[in-house]
Structure formats: C-alpha cells, structure tokens
C-alpha positions as CSV (number, residue, x, y, z in Angstrom):
1,M,40.2,22.6,1.5
2,R,37.9,23.4,4.4
3,A,38.6,21.7,7.7
4,T,36.2,19.0,8.6
5,I,35.0,17.9,12.2
6,R,37.1,14.7,11.5
7,D,40.4,16.9,11.0
8,V,39.7,18.9,14.2
9,A,39.5,15.5,15.9
10,R,42.7,14.1,14.8
11,E,44.5,17.3,15.4
12,A,43.1,17.4,19.0
13,G,43.6,13.5,19.6
14,V,40.0,12.7,20.6
15,S,36.8,11.2,18.9
16,I,34.5,12.8,16.5
17,A,31.9,12.5,19.3
18,T,33.9,14.6,21.7
19,V,34.5,17.6,19.2
20,S,30.6,17.6,18.5
21,R,30.1,17.8,22.2
22,V,32.4,20.6,22.3
23,M,30.7,22.4,19.4
24,R,27.6,22.4,21.2
25,D,28.8,23.2,24.6
26,S,28.3,20.0,26.6
27,E,29.1,19.8,30.1
28,A,30.2,16.0,29.8
29,V,33.6,17.5,28.4
30,R,36.5,18.0,30.8
31,P,37.6,21.8,30.5
32,A,41.2,20.6,29.5
33,T,39.6,18.6,26.8
34,R,37.5,21.2,25.7
35,D,40.2,23.6,25.5
36,K,42.3,21.4,23.5
37,V,39.3,20.9,20.9
38,R,38.8,24.6,20.7
39,A,42.5,25.4,20.0
40,A,42.6,22.8,17.2
41,A,39.5,24.1,15.7
42,A,41.0,27.8,15.7
43,A,44.1,26.6,14.3
44,L,42.4,24.7,11.4
45,E,40.2,27.8,10.9
46,F,37.2,25.0,11.2
47,V,33.6,26.4,10.7
48,P,30.8,24.2,11.9
49,S,28.2,23.2,9.3
50,Q,24.6,24.0,9.4
51,L,24.2,20.7,10.6
52,G,26.6,21.3,13.3
53,R,25.3,25.1,14.4
54,Q,21.9,23.5,14.6
55,L,23.2,20.6,16.8
56,A,24.9,23.2,19.0
57,E,21.9,25.3,19.4
58,R,19.5,22.3,19.8
59,R,16.9,24.4,17.5
60,H,14.7,21.4,16.4
61,A,13.1,19.5,19.3
62,A,12.7,16.9,16.8
63,N,14.2,13.2,16.4
64,G,14.2,11.5,13.1
65,I,13.6,7.6,12.4
66,V,14.4,6.1,9.1
67,F,12.7,2.8,8.1
68,P,11.8,0.8,5.2
69,D,8.0,0.8,5.4
70,L,5.2,0.7,8.0
71,S,3.1,-2.0,6.0
72,G,3.9,-4.9,8.7
73,P,3.5,-5.2,12.2
74,Y,7.4,-5.5,13.0
75,Y,8.1,-1.9,11.9
76,A,4.9,-0.5,13.2
77,E,5.7,-1.7,16.7
78,V,9.5,-0.7,16.7
79,V,8.2,3.2,15.7
80,L,5.5,2.8,18.2
81,G,8.1,2.1,21.1
82,Y,10.4,4.9,19.5
83,E,7.6,7.6,19.7
84,S,6.4,6.7,23.2
85,V,9.6,7.6,24.5
86,A,10.1,10.7,22.1
87,A,6.9,12.1,23.5
88,E,8.0,11.2,27.0
89,L,11.1,13.4,26.4
90,G,8.9,16.3,25.0
91,R,10.2,15.7,21.4
92,S,8.5,15.5,18.3
93,V,9.3,12.7,15.5
94,L,9.9,13.2,11.8
95,I,9.6,9.9,9.8
96,L,11.2,8.8,6.5
97,S,10.3,5.7,4.8
98,T,12.7,4.5,2.2
99,R,10.7,1.9,0.3
100,G,10.9,2.4,-3.3
101,R,13.2,5.6,-3.0
102,D,16.4,5.5,-5.4
103,D,17.8,8.6,-3.3
104,A,17.6,7.1,0.3
105,D,20.9,8.2,1.2
106,A,20.3,11.7,0.3
107,A,17.0,12.0,1.8
108,V,18.8,10.8,5.0
109,Q,21.3,13.2,4.8
110,A,18.9,16.0,4.4
111,M,16.7,14.9,7.1
112,A,19.6,15.1,9.2
113,E,19.5,18.8,8.7
114,R,16.2,19.1,10.4
115,C,16.3,17.3,13.5
116,D,18.7,16.7,16.4
117,G,19.3,12.9,15.9
118,L,18.3,10.2,13.7
119,V,17.3,6.3,14.5
120,I,18.0,4.4,11.4
121,L,16.6,1.0,11.3
122,G,17.8,-1.7,9.4
123,R,19.6,-1.4,5.8
124,T,17.7,1.5,4.7
125,V,21.1,3.4,3.8
126,S,24.6,2.5,3.3
127,D,27.2,2.3,5.9
128,E,28.9,4.8,4.0
129,S,26.1,7.1,4.5
130,V,26.0,6.5,8.3
131,E,29.8,7.1,8.4
132,R,29.1,10.7,6.8
133,L,26.6,11.3,9.2
134,A,28.7,10.6,12.0
135,A,31.6,12.7,10.5
136,R,29.2,15.8,10.4
137,G,28.5,15.5,13.9
138,A,25.1,14.0,13.7
139,N,23.7,11.7,16.5
140,V,22.9,8.5,15.2
141,V,21.5,5.2,16.7
142,L,21.2,2.1,14.4
143,V,18.7,-0.6,14.9
144,A,18.5,-4.1,13.6
145,R,21.9,-3.9,11.9
146,P,25.5,-4.3,13.0
147,P,27.5,-1.3,14.4
148,V,29.0,0.9,11.9
149,G,32.3,2.5,13.5
150,G,31.6,4.3,16.7
151,V,27.9,4.8,16.0
152,D,25.5,3.1,18.9
153,A,23.4,0.2,17.9
154,V,20.6,-1.7,19.2
155,N,19.7,-5.3,18.2
156,A,17.6,-8.1,19.2
157,E,19.6,-11.6,19.7
158,N,18.7,-13.9,16.7
159,R,21.3,-16.6,16.5
160,I,21.0,-18.4,19.8
161,S,17.2,-18.2,19.5
162,A,17.4,-19.6,15.9
163,Q,19.5,-22.6,17.2
164,A,17.0,-23.2,19.8
165,L,14.3,-23.3,17.4
166,T,15.6,-25.5,15.0
167,Q,16.9,-28.1,17.5
168,H,13.1,-28.2,18.7
169,L,12.3,-29.2,15.1
170,L,15.0,-31.8,15.1
171,D,13.7,-33.3,18.5
172,L,10.5,-33.6,16.7
173,G,12.0,-35.4,13.8
174,A,11.8,-32.9,11.4
175,H,15.0,-33.4,9.5
176,R,14.6,-31.6,5.8
177,L,14.0,-28.0,6.5
178,V,13.1,-24.8,4.2
179,F,14.5,-21.6,5.5
180,V,12.0,-18.9,3.8
181,G,13.4,-15.6,3.5
182,D,16.3,-13.5,2.0
183,P,19.5,-13.4,4.4
184,S,21.2,-11.1,1.7
185,T,18.8,-8.1,2.3
186,S,18.5,-8.0,6.3
187,P,21.1,-8.4,9.0
188,D,18.5,-10.3,11.3
189,V,17.5,-12.7,8.7
190,A,21.0,-13.4,8.3
191,E,21.9,-14.3,11.5
192,R,18.7,-16.3,11.9
193,F,19.5,-18.4,8.8
194,A,23.3,-19.1,10.2
195,G,21.9,-20.0,13.5
196,V,19.7,-22.7,11.7
197,Q,22.5,-23.9,9.6
198,E,24.9,-24.3,12.7
199,V,22.2,-27.0,14.1
200,S,20.9,-28.7,10.8
201,H,22.8,-29.6,7.9
202,D,20.0,-30.4,5.7
203,V,18.6,-26.7,5.0
204,E,17.2,-25.6,1.7
205,L,16.9,-21.7,1.4
206,H,14.0,-20.3,-0.5
207,H,14.2,-16.7,-1.5
208,V,11.1,-14.5,-1.4
209,D,11.4,-10.9,-2.3
210,D,8.6,-9.8,0.2
211,L,8.2,-11.0,3.7
212,D,4.5,-10.8,3.8
213,E,1.3,-13.1,4.0
214,T,0.7,-13.0,0.2
215,A,4.4,-14.0,-0.5
216,G,3.9,-17.1,2.2
217,A,0.6,-18.2,0.7
218,H,2.0,-18.3,-2.8
219,L,5.2,-20.1,-2.1
220,V,3.0,-22.9,-0.4
221,G,1.3,-23.2,-3.8
222,D,4.5,-24.1,-5.2
223,Y,5.5,-26.7,-2.7
224,L,1.9,-28.4,-3.0
225,T,2.9,-29.7,-6.7
226,R,6.0,-31.3,-5.1
227,A,7.2,-33.0,-1.9
228,L,6.6,-31.2,1.1
229,P,9.7,-30.6,3.5
230,D,9.3,-31.6,7.3
231,A,9.4,-27.9,8.1
232,F,9.2,-24.4,6.8
233,V,11.4,-22.3,8.9
234,C,10.2,-18.5,8.4
235,A,12.1,-15.3,8.7
236,N,9.2,-13.7,10.1
237,D,5.5,-14.3,11.4
238,E,3.7,-12.8,8.2
239,L,5.2,-15.3,5.9
240,A,4.5,-18.1,8.4
241,L,0.9,-17.2,8.9
242,G,0.5,-16.8,5.1
243,M,1.7,-20.2,4.8
244,L,-0.3,-21.8,7.8
245,G,-3.7,-20.4,6.0
246,R,-2.9,-21.8,2.7
247,L,-1.7,-25.1,4.1
248,R,-4.6,-25.5,6.4
249,A,-7.1,-24.7,3.4
250,A,-5.4,-27.1,1.3
251,G,-6.2,-29.9,4.0
252,V,-2.4,-30.3,4.9
253,D,-2.0,-31.9,8.6
254,I,-0.4,-29.3,10.6
255,P,1.9,-30.1,12.4
256,G,1.7,-34.0,11.3
257,R,2.8,-33.6,7.8
258,V,4.4,-30.3,8.0
259,K,5.5,-27.9,10.6
260,V,5.8,-24.2,10.4
261,T,7.6,-21.7,12.5
262,G,7.9,-17.8,12.7
263,W,9.7,-15.1,14.2
264,D,8.5,-12.1,16.1
265,D,5.3,-13.3,17.9
266,V,3.4,-10.6,16.6
267,M,-0.5,-10.9,18.1
268,A,-1.9,-12.9,15.3
269,A,0.6,-15.5,15.9
270,R,-0.6,-16.2,19.1
271,Y,-4.1,-16.8,17.9
272,A,-2.8,-18.7,14.9
273,G,-0.9,-21.3,17.5
274,L,2.2,-20.3,15.6
275,T,5.4,-21.4,16.8
276,T,7.8,-18.4,17.0
277,V,10.6,-16.7,18.6
278,R,9.3,-13.6,20.6
279,Q,11.4,-10.4,20.2
280,P,10.9,-7.3,22.1
281,M,9.6,-5.0,19.0
282,R,8.8,-2.1,21.3
283,A,11.7,-2.2,23.4
284,L,13.9,-1.9,20.3
285,G,12.4,1.3,19.5
286,S,12.1,2.7,23.1
287,T,15.7,1.8,23.9
288,A,17.2,3.6,20.9
289,A,14.9,6.7,21.4
290,R,16.8,6.5,25.1
291,L,20.1,6.1,23.4
292,L,19.6,9.2,21.3
293,D,18.7,11.3,23.9
294,E,21.7,10.6,25.9
295,L,23.9,11.5,22.7
296,I,21.6,14.7,22.1
297,V,21.9,16.1,25.6
298,G,25.5,14.8,25.9
299,T,25.4,12.9,29.2
300,R,27.4,9.9,27.5
301,S,30.6,9.9,25.3
302,T,31.4,6.3,24.8
303,P,29.3,4.2,22.1
304,R,26.8,1.7,23.3
305,H,26.0,-1.5,21.6
306,E,23.0,-3.1,22.9
307,V,21.5,-6.8,22.4
308,L,18.0,-7.4,23.8
309,P,17.0,-11.1,24.5
310,T,14.6,-13.1,22.6
311,Q,12.7,-16.1,23.5
312,L,11.3,-19.4,21.6
313,V,7.4,-19.9,22.0
314,I,6.2,-23.3,21.3
315,R,2.6,-23.6,19.9
316,T,0.7,-26.0,17.8
317,S,2.0,-25.4,14.6
318,T,4.8,-27.7,15.5
319,T,3.6,-29.8,18.4
320,L,-0.1,-30.7,19.7
321,G,1.2,-30.4,23.0
322,K,0.8,-27.4,25.7
323,E,2.2,-24.2,24.7
324,H,5.3,-23.1,26.5
325,A,8.1,-20.5,26.1
C-alpha cells in the first residue's frame, strides 16, 4: 500500500503537521527533525499527494472558507472578518456553501486541492472529513465547533454568558422559560442550552428547523393559542426579532407579560431593544484567518484553540430600565 503522511509521522516520531512543514521546506522545523522526517519519507518511499505538492509550492495564494449559508447576518459578519484579513495578507478567498448539498464532505475535500488552507465554519462537514484533511497535510482552522484532534479552533464563549442571561431572567421573576433552537445541529446552540439548564430547572425546549425571523414569528402563533411562558430564550437574534414583531403586533405586553432574549447582537437587535448576548462575529473570522496564515507560512507548530469573550447586553425586551452591558 502507498505510504501516507501519517505513516511518515509515525516512522519519524513527529506530528503530521511537522511532516507537512518539512514537505514544504518550512524554516520552522529544526534541521535534525527535518533530516529525520526526510529519512523516514525516503525509507517508506513516500510520494506527496497533489495536495501536498501544491502546499509545498504554495501555488494558490488563496484561502477557502466553508459555511452553511450567507442568508443571515451572523455568517455574513464572520465571512467579512475573514475576508478583510485575507485581503490584508494578499490572499484571495474561495467560498463554499454547504446548504442543501448531499456531497458536502466531497466538495470540501476537492476545495482543499485548490487553496493553501481552509476555515470550516460550524457543522458543515463531519469530524471524519476534518481528520482526512489533516492527515493529507492540509491547513485547517475550525470556527464555532469543538476542536478535532490537533486542528486549530476558534470559538466564542457560550456557557457562562447563557448562565448570566438566565440568572438575569430569574432575577426579574421569569421562571418558566422556553428555549428556542435545536442543540443537536449546532455546538454553539448546544452550549447555550446547557448554560440555561445549569441555572434554571424549568426550561422547555422548542425545536425549530430554521433560525430566522419567519420561524420565530410562526412559533409565536402557536403560543398565542395557549399559555405564554415567562420568557423566550432564543438561540439567535433573528428568531428573537421575529418573535418580538409578532408578539407586539398581537398586543402582548413586552416585557410585562413575556420577556424575549436573543444571541449575537446584530444591528437590528439594537434598534428593536432586544436583550441579547453580544459575540465578536467579525473577530471570529479575522482570528481564524490569522491562525490559518500562521499554519500556511509555517511560523507555528503547535495547535491553538482560541475562545473569544461574549457579553450580556440588557435592553427593553426584558426590563424597562436603562440599557446596560
């Protein structure tokens, strides 16, 4: 069987990332280690794949980013942050949306052949696909998903802010809560739901397929025919904005009868008076772009897992007091 980069790493007693750097003549590898890797590659008759040769020669001057879709402000902001740094570094950007694709894993593997590195946003592809990319020597940074093996990851803090948000609601007398979202489809949403549950023992989970304003407005229609909870805790601002609009149109007293919270702090949330958690959307993208460039140019050999801070922002959808963070 043809030797792989993983076989060379095992034979030389180094990481896959170190083998990749040797294959592209990075100065970040010590001479003794470089000699050991080259000796192992020769003994195993290792021939770099097309991807490995392209990475070694840096032919592309392009980075890739993989995301679910650009229909909402969250993904758009992350991509903008990523593109701004890529442009600063003189790199073009290839984009791939996986929404509605049955061949997402194959499409990402193919994209890796056309660029020097990839940023993968959310659960767009499987962990196995990420591991295959790393095994082939590709430079990969994950955003908004847990780390996979020795692959870099950038995330926003979710759990602690969700706890603070929930405690804020309890302090205002809101005890029966409905969490709106689907923790099974998003690591971020799963962490937010876990944080809410750690503070409140009376939380109903309402699954929604889409995290947009239409879904939020439709959900309100269901609750208007039965008892409203004390508060709706939404997985993102879009859901919350849709709910706010429908509740206000129906004459429901907010925040007197029901309170509504979101997550992200998009621009529309500020005008709507939505209590939310502000996360650094553009910084997620820009941080990922800088980490990816470090991997491409070979200035770093150890994986990095960055967690960016978030902040509770209180507005009139939960209290009529003065807005504060």
